[in-house]
C-alpha positions as CSV (number, residue, x, y, z in Angstrom):
1,X,-8.8,-31.8,1.5
2,X,-9.9,-34.9,-0.2
3,X,-11.6,-33.7,-3.4
4,X,-11.2,-30.6,-5.7
5,X,-12.5,-27.4,-4.1
6,X,-15.2,-25.4,-5.6
7,X,-16.0,-21.7,-5.0
8,X,-19.5,-21.4,-3.5
9,X,-19.7,-17.8,-2.5
10,X,-17.9,-14.5,-3.0
11,X,-19.0,-11.8,-0.5
12,X,-17.8,-8.2,-0.7
13,X,-17.9,-6.3,2.6
14,X,-17.3,-2.5,2.4
15,X,-17.2,-1.6,6.1
16,X,-16.2,1.3,8.2
17,X,-13.2,0.5,10.4
18,X,-11.6,3.3,12.4
19,X,-11.5,6.5,10.3
20,X,-12.2,4.9,6.8
21,X,-13.9,2.1,5.0
22,X,-12.1,-1.1,4.3
23,X,-13.2,-3.1,1.2
24,X,-12.9,-6.7,2.3
25,X,-14.0,-9.8,0.4
26,X,-14.6,-13.3,1.6
27,X,-14.5,-16.3,-0.8
28,X,-16.1,-19.5,0.5
29,X,-15.7,-23.1,-0.8
30,X,-17.7,-26.3,-0.7
31,X,-15.3,-27.8,1.9
32,X,-15.6,-25.1,4.4
33,X,-12.3,-23.5,3.6
34,X,-12.5,-19.8,3.0
35,X,-10.2,-16.9,2.3
36,X,-10.1,-13.1,2.9
37,X,-8.9,-10.4,0.6
38,X,-8.8,-6.6,0.6
39,X,-9.0,-3.9,-2.1
40,X,-7.0,-0.7,-1.9
41,X,-9.1,1.8,-3.7
42,X,-10.0,3.9,-0.7
43,X,-13.0,6.2,-1.2
44,X,-14.6,4.2,-4.0
45,X,-15.4,1.0,-2.3
46,X,-18.9,0.6,-3.8
47,X,-17.5,0.7,-7.3
48,X,-15.1,-2.2,-6.3
49,X,-17.9,-4.1,-4.6
50,X,-19.9,-3.9,-7.9
51,X,-17.0,-5.2,-9.9
52,X,-16.6,-8.1,-7.5
53,X,-20.3,-8.9,-7.9
54,X,-19.9,-9.0,-11.7
55,X,-16.9,-11.4,-11.3
56,X,-18.8,-13.5,-8.8
57,X,-21.3,-14.5,-11.5
58,X,-18.8,-16.6,-13.4
59,X,-16.4,-17.6,-10.6
60,X,-19.0,-19.6,-8.6
61,X,-18.1,-23.3,-9.1
62,X,-14.5,-22.7,-10.2
63,X,-11.5,-24.3,-8.6
64,X,-9.9,-21.7,-6.3
65,X,-6.5,-23.4,-6.5
66,X,-6.1,-22.2,-10.1
67,X,-5.1,-18.8,-9.0
68,X,-3.1,-17.8,-12.1
69,X,-5.7,-19.0,-14.5
70,X,-8.4,-17.2,-12.7
71,X,-6.4,-14.0,-12.7
72,X,-6.0,-14.2,-16.5
73,X,-9.6,-14.9,-17.1
74,X,-10.8,-12.0,-14.9
75,X,-8.4,-9.7,-16.6
76,X,-8.8,-10.8,-20.2
77,X,-12.5,-11.8,-20.5
78,X,-13.8,-8.3,-21.0
79,X,-13.2,-5.7,-23.6
80,X,-12.5,-2.8,-21.2
81,X,-9.8,-4.6,-19.2
82,X,-7.7,-3.1,-16.5
83,X,-8.0,0.3,-14.7
84,X,-7.9,1.0,-11.0
85,X,-11.4,-0.1,-10.1
86,X,-11.2,-3.5,-11.8
87,X,-7.7,-4.1,-10.7
88,X,-8.6,-3.3,-7.1
89,X,-11.4,-5.9,-7.4
90,X,-9.0,-8.5,-8.9
91,X,-6.5,-7.7,-6.1
92,X,-9.0,-8.6,-3.4
93,X,-10.1,-11.8,-5.1
94,X,-6.5,-12.9,-5.8
95,X,-5.4,-12.3,-2.2
96,X,-8.4,-14.3,-0.9
97,X,-7.6,-17.2,-3.3
98,X,-4.0,-17.3,-1.9
99,X,-5.5,-17.4,1.6
100,X,-7.7,-20.4,0.6
101,X,-4.8,-22.2,-1.1
102,X,-2.5,-21.8,1.8
103,X,-5.2,-23.1,4.2
104,X,-6.1,-26.0,2.0
105,X,-2.4,-27.1,1.8
106,X,-1.7,-26.2,5.4
107,X,1.1,-23.7,4.6
108,X,1.6,-20.0,5.0
109,X,1.1,-17.9,1.8
110,X,4.8,-17.2,1.5
111,X,5.3,-20.9,0.7
112,X,3.1,-20.4,-2.4
113,X,5.4,-17.6,-3.5
114,X,8.7,-19.5,-3.4
115,X,9.3,-19.8,0.3
116,X,10.5,-17.5,3.1
117,X,13.7,-15.5,2.5
118,X,13.5,-13.5,5.8
119,X,12.0,-14.1,9.2
120,X,11.2,-10.5,10.1
121,X,9.9,-7.6,7.9
122,X,11.5,-4.2,8.7
123,X,9.1,-1.3,8.5
124,X,9.2,2.5,8.2
125,X,7.0,4.6,10.4
126,X,5.5,8.0,9.8
127,X,5.3,11.1,12.0
128,X,1.6,11.4,11.2
129,X,-0.6,13.9,9.2
130,X,-1.1,16.3,12.1
131,X,2.6,16.8,13.2
132,X,4.3,19.7,11.5
133,X,7.6,21.6,12.1
134,X,9.3,21.0,15.5
135,X,6.4,18.7,16.5
136,X,7.2,16.4,13.6
137,X,10.9,16.4,14.5
138,X,10.0,15.6,18.1
139,X,7.7,12.7,17.0
140,X,10.5,11.4,14.8
141,X,12.7,11.3,17.8
142,X,10.1,9.3,19.7
143,X,9.9,6.8,16.8
144,X,13.7,6.5,16.8
145,X,13.6,5.8,20.6
146,X,11.0,3.0,19.9
147,X,13.5,1.4,17.4
148,X,12.6,2.7,14.0
149,X,15.6,3.4,11.7
150,X,13.5,4.6,8.7
151,X,11.0,7.4,9.3
152,X,8.8,9.3,6.9
153,X,7.6,12.9,7.3
154,X,4.6,14.6,5.7
155,X,4.8,18.2,4.3
156,X,3.7,21.3,6.1
157,X,0.0,21.8,5.2
158,X,-0.7,18.0,4.7
159,X,-3.5,18.0,7.2
160,X,-5.5,20.9,5.6
161,X,-9.0,20.1,4.7
162,X,-9.5,23.1,2.5
163,X,-6.5,25.2,1.2
164,X,-3.1,23.8,0.0
165,X,-0.6,26.1,-1.6
166,X,2.4,24.2,-2.8
167,X,4.7,27.2,-2.8
168,X,3.8,28.0,0.8
169,X,4.5,24.4,1.8
170,X,7.8,23.7,0.2
171,X,9.9,26.3,1.9
172,X,8.6,25.5,5.4
173,X,8.8,21.7,4.7
174,X,12.4,22.0,3.5
175,X,13.4,24.0,6.6
176,X,11.7,21.4,8.8
177,X,13.6,18.5,7.1
178,X,17.0,20.3,7.3
179,X,16.4,20.8,11.0
180,X,15.3,17.2,11.4
181,X,18.5,15.8,9.8
182,X,20.6,18.0,12.0
183,X,18.7,17.0,15.1
184,X,18.4,13.3,14.3
185,X,21.8,12.6,12.9
186,X,23.0,10.8,9.8
187,X,22.2,7.2,10.9
188,X,18.4,7.4,10.3
189,X,16.7,6.9,7.0
190,X,14.5,10.0,6.4
191,X,11.9,10.4,3.7
192,X,8.8,12.5,2.9
193,X,5.6,11.8,1.1
194,X,4.4,14.8,-0.9
195,X,1.3,12.9,-2.0
196,X,1.7,14.0,-5.7
197,X,0.8,17.6,-4.7
198,X,3.6,19.4,-6.6
199,X,4.4,20.3,-10.2
200,X,7.8,19.5,-11.7
201,X,9.0,23.1,-11.1
202,X,7.7,23.1,-7.5
203,X,9.3,19.7,-6.8
204,X,12.6,20.9,-8.2
205,X,12.5,24.0,-6.1
206,X,11.7,21.9,-3.0
207,X,14.7,19.6,-3.7
208,X,17.0,22.6,-4.2
209,X,16.1,24.0,-0.8
210,X,17.3,20.8,1.0
211,X,20.8,20.3,2.2
212,X,22.7,17.5,0.4
213,X,22.0,14.1,2.1
214,X,19.0,15.3,4.1
215,X,16.5,13.0,2.3
216,X,17.0,9.3,1.6
217,X,13.7,9.1,-0.4
218,X,11.1,11.5,-1.9
219,X,7.8,9.8,-2.3
220,X,5.2,10.8,-4.9
221,X,6.3,14.4,-5.5
222,X,4.2,14.7,-8.7
223,X,1.4,12.8,-10.3
224,X,2.3,9.6,-12.1
225,X,0.3,9.7,-15.3
226,X,3.3,11.0,-17.4
227,X,6.6,9.2,-16.9
228,X,8.3,11.8,-19.0
229,X,7.5,14.4,-16.3
230,X,9.3,12.2,-13.8
231,X,12.2,11.8,-16.1
232,X,12.5,15.6,-16.3
233,X,12.5,15.9,-12.6
234,X,15.0,13.1,-12.3
235,X,17.5,15.3,-14.1
236,X,17.1,18.1,-11.5
237,X,17.8,16.1,-8.3
238,X,19.7,13.1,-7.1
239,X,17.3,12.3,-4.3
240,X,15.9,8.7,-4.7
241,X,12.3,8.5,-5.7
242,X,9.7,6.2,-4.2
243,X,6.8,5.8,-6.6
244,X,4.1,3.3,-7.5
245,X,1.3,3.1,-4.9
246,X,-1.3,4.1,-7.5
247,X,-0.1,1.7,-10.2
248,X,-2.7,-0.8,-11.1
249,X,-0.7,-3.3,-13.2
250,X,2.8,-4.3,-14.2
251,X,2.2,-2.3,-17.4
252,X,2.0,0.9,-15.4
253,X,5.3,0.0,-13.7
254,X,6.9,-0.7,-17.1
255,X,8.3,2.8,-18.1
256,X,9.4,3.6,-14.6
257,X,11.4,0.3,-14.2
258,X,12.8,0.2,-17.7
259,X,13.9,3.8,-17.9
260,X,15.5,3.9,-14.4
261,X,13.2,6.7,-13.2
262,X,12.8,5.6,-9.6
263,X,14.6,3.7,-6.9
264,X,11.9,2.3,-4.6
265,X,8.7,0.6,-5.8
266,X,5.8,1.7,-3.6
267,X,3.8,-1.3,-4.9
268,X,0.4,-2.0,-3.3
269,X,-0.8,-5.6,-3.4
270,X,-4.4,-4.4,-3.0
271,X,-4.2,-2.2,-6.0
272,X,-1.7,-3.7,-8.4
273,X,-3.6,-7.0,-9.0
274,X,-2.9,-9.0,-5.9
275,X,0.0,-11.2,-5.1
276,X,0.0,-12.8,-8.5
277,X,0.8,-9.4,-10.2
278,X,3.0,-8.2,-7.3
279,X,5.4,-11.1,-7.7
280,X,5.8,-10.3,-11.4
281,X,6.6,-6.7,-10.6
282,X,9.0,-7.8,-7.8
283,X,11.0,-10.0,-10.2
284,X,11.1,-7.3,-12.9
285,X,12.3,-4.9,-10.2
286,X,15.0,-7.3,-9.0
287,X,16.4,-7.4,-12.6
288,X,16.8,-3.6,-12.4
289,X,18.2,-3.5,-8.8
290,X,15.1,-1.8,-7.4
291,X,13.8,-2.6,-3.9
292,X,10.2,-2.9,-2.9
293,X,8.9,-0.4,-0.3
294,X,5.2,-1.5,-0.3
295,X,2.3,0.9,0.3
296,X,0.3,-0.3,3.3
297,X,-2.2,2.2,4.6
298,X,-5.2,-0.1,4.8
299,X,-6.2,-2.9,7.2
300,X,-4.7,-6.2,8.6
301,X,-5.5,-8.2,5.5
302,X,-3.4,-5.9,3.3
303,X,-0.7,-5.9,6.0
304,X,-0.6,-9.7,6.2
305,X,-0.6,-10.2,2.4
306,X,2.3,-7.7,2.1
307,X,4.2,-9.4,4.8
308,X,4.1,-12.7,2.9
309,X,5.2,-10.9,-0.3
310,X,8.0,-9.2,1.6
311,X,9.1,-12.5,3.1
312,X,9.3,-14.2,-0.3
313,X,11.3,-11.7,-2.4
314,X,15.0,-10.8,-2.2
315,X,14.7,-7.1,-3.2
316,X,13.0,-5.6,-0.2
317,X,13.6,-2.4,1.8
318,X,10.8,-1.5,4.3
319,X,7.1,-2.1,4.7
320,X,4.9,0.9,5.5
321,X,3.3,0.6,8.9
322,X,0.7,3.0,10.3
323,X,0.4,1.2,13.6
324,X,2.3,3.8,15.6
325,X,0.1,6.6,14.3
326,X,-2.6,7.7,16.7
327,X,-6.3,7.2,16.6
328,X,-6.6,5.6,13.1
329,X,-8.2,2.4,14.3
330,X,-7.6,0.5,11.0
331,X,-6.4,-2.6,13.0
332,X,-9.4,-2.9,15.3
333,X,-9.1,-6.1,17.4
334,X,-12.9,-6.3,17.5
335,X,-13.0,-6.9,13.7
336,X,-9.5,-8.6,13.4
337,X,-8.9,-10.8,16.5
338,X,-5.9,-12.4,14.9
339,X,-3.7,-10.1,12.8
340,X,0.0,-9.2,12.3
341,X,1.6,-7.5,15.4
342,X,4.7,-5.4,15.4
343,X,7.6,-6.5,17.4
344,X,9.5,-3.3,17.8
345,X,9.9,-1.9,14.3
346,X,9.5,-5.3,12.6
347,X,6.7,-7.7,11.7
348,X,7.6,-11.3,12.5
349,X,6.6,-13.6,9.6
350,X,3.7,-15.8,10.7
351,X,3.8,-19.5,10.1
352,X,0.0,-19.9,10.3
353,X,-1.7,-21.4,7.2
354,X,-2.9,-18.9,4.6
355,X,-2.5,-15.2,5.4
356,X,-2.7,-15.8,9.2
357,X,-5.5,-13.4,9.7
358,X,-8.9,-14.0,11.4
359,X,-11.9,-11.8,10.9
360,X,-15.0,-11.4,13.1
361,X,-17.5,-11.7,10.2
362,X,-20.5,-11.1,12.5
363,X,-19.0,-7.8,13.6
364,X,-18.3,-6.6,10.1
365,X,-21.8,-7.7,9.0
366,X,-23.2,-5.5,11.7
367,X,-21.0,-2.5,10.8
368,X,-22.4,-0.2,8.2
369,X,-20.6,1.4,5.2
370,X,-20.1,5.2,5.4
371,X,-19.5,7.4,2.5
372,X,-16.1,9.0,2.8
373,X,-14.4,11.6,0.6
374,X,-10.8,12.7,0.6
375,X,-10.5,16.4,1.1
376,X,-11.2,18.4,-2.1
377,X,-8.4,20.9,-1.8
378,X,-8.2,24.3,-3.4
379,X,-5.6,27.0,-3.9
380,X,-6.2,30.5,-2.7
381,X,-7.4,31.6,-6.1
382,X,-10.2,29.0,-5.9
383,X,-8.8,26.5,-8.4
384,X,-8.7,22.8,-7.6
385,X,-5.4,21.1,-6.6
386,X,-4.3,17.6,-5.8
387,X,-5.1,15.8,-2.5
């Protein structure tokens, strides 16, 4: 790099990969250096692409090395700032700018975040949406045999596309987890993601049906809009909470961190505002002795960005990986010929410049977007419930 870089193009690519769309963005510069980012707002990719197109109008010609300044300008230079759609767009742009800067300087992204603090990133694996009861316990045993020491279950009824009754789920799920702990022993970390499907009373009932020490974390038992509801639930159980994958800024994390409501931050770099915002949440969390346990259900760009974050922070537990789950296809080698690869239950930290991901742009240009909706779940009385 001999002269100051200028942004020449910003290209949003909402494309179908595997069983869902991925919202990718490519930022190009006048010196041929480009970067890739990813948004995390699954199911609303066209809304994010539209926001990126708005931002593109004033970012063309800007210096991509000024990542922090660009973040502030995107966030502050509008009256209706923030929100999940806009923050998902900012996240994708921010990650792509980090990719550009790393490539321009010839260093991996973690060097831009303070340097590498670990060489390998431990992960947790999940039993999968379709496995329930004894089948889920058997799958957990397979994951343990493959090297995983942290395993996440899903509740009974998780895979339903139509009816979900919380009270029917919690008893069967608690029974499954009690059996799982007995079968798998006390050395494994076991958790469950209830996908915010319960009320406070239902979540408390579920926790009370578990044996002491069965769960090491309970992820998203209730919706997150009201921190006081989580505070109420906190008084009813001592199981550690893993919360935050839906948070779209450091301000959403504020009450949870400051009030000591949760123990693991499920931060998502593709939703929270990119690596710029993620590092601020990480530092804040460190001051309150909270570990990061990042959300990572998307594609290889998200995985790579989160690996660099995980490498650069001291307070880290596990990175979510969906690689062992069957038939998802999010990490298609056709679209992503160079991407992070698991080595046992860990991701080695890449020393390639930038994110260390390569994308077959011709392949994604040829791949169409498909409208996808999460299941619209109902209770047996016909009322709508949470997915």
